[in-house]
C-alpha angles and dihedrals in degrees: 000000000000130000112266097212111021092176094054090049089051092050095049090046091054093047093049094049091046089056091044093055097088091054093048087050091052090048099038096118090050089049091052095049100048092040095050099095087053093048092048093054093049093050093045089055096039097079095231124185139156115292100027125130111231129194120203113196125201085008097170103180088358100236101145093044090050092055087050091050087063092052097048092054130148104045099357126115129206118213106204115197143175134171093238132058090219092063094043089059088053089053095047090052092047091048091052090049094052095042097243110160107162091076139109123193123218135169105237132165116215095235096047108039105195096212134098122270115272092007103129134051100209136024123201125189120172120188093337109092093075092061093059111108088219109024094179089057088050093051092047087056092051089049091050097053093045118095115239106284092022121143132230122200119185136171126205129174120263118232130299097264089059093047111044090156085069099048108038098078094051089043091056090052093047094049091050093048099247098122139359130256111278115257106262090208095056122092111268150116098316100031093113096037099101114108112272094006101111092048088049095054092044091052092043085052091059102261127138139198089033116193117194122185137150132244126197109212117191116259107189131155130188092227143349087262091057092048092053092044091052093047090049091053095046102035118057087181088066096036093050089061101031103043099058093049121111118258092257092047090049091049088053093052091045091053092049095050088051091055093048091047095047096098089062099049108108125207091271091059093250119135112232113185126185113239136181133190126189112226127191139181129188146168124252 
């Protein structure tokens, strides 16, 4: 089933990510830490070397690209991009904090990459492709801007059963009647999770020698309260429903999340969730 109004979906997505940017800036170090195994896989498979021009799409705080920027020195340049100006400001601040200098910043949307054909050597996109209304179009654009023999490395989340940390908060809101189940046909976190889907869209985008594997990044939280607070900062979809609730309603939601998270609470009180990301690399 197709999306009835793709432009409206894109506009809503951009607005949501713009509002979420402050929370991502606040949590940038946490995002870097839990995403490090995924970034490491992508960089290992990207064929990086000094002097290359690397494009990171949907960069958010920019962490994967900033790691790449170190590996392409001297002479290499990172183009750090995101679809929202607010996220780009977060990335700029983060680059300054980390002392990354071989970087350019540019607002770019996944499905219309505002760069010349065959102008970059590597494209990176961690946890962004599944939010594209048309991921095949996004991959065709990545293929277009890559030089012959260039590489792409992407990461998307595997399905809900492999990522309970990402579903429990919404499940609690749905069960208590505060929101409805997300549309499974809409772009979102699990859009590219079905078996074979990621490989299919990469090949449809014109890529060859596709390798798809999985990485299990750590998703740990000191407490249920810390888990909810981080979700509130990073997910505008959760915050839009949770934040306006009355105190007693929020307490009800917190209690339900605590019940659903109980299987993942260890003896030391720390929440340790399983998590799984699909990672892929391919040649242009």
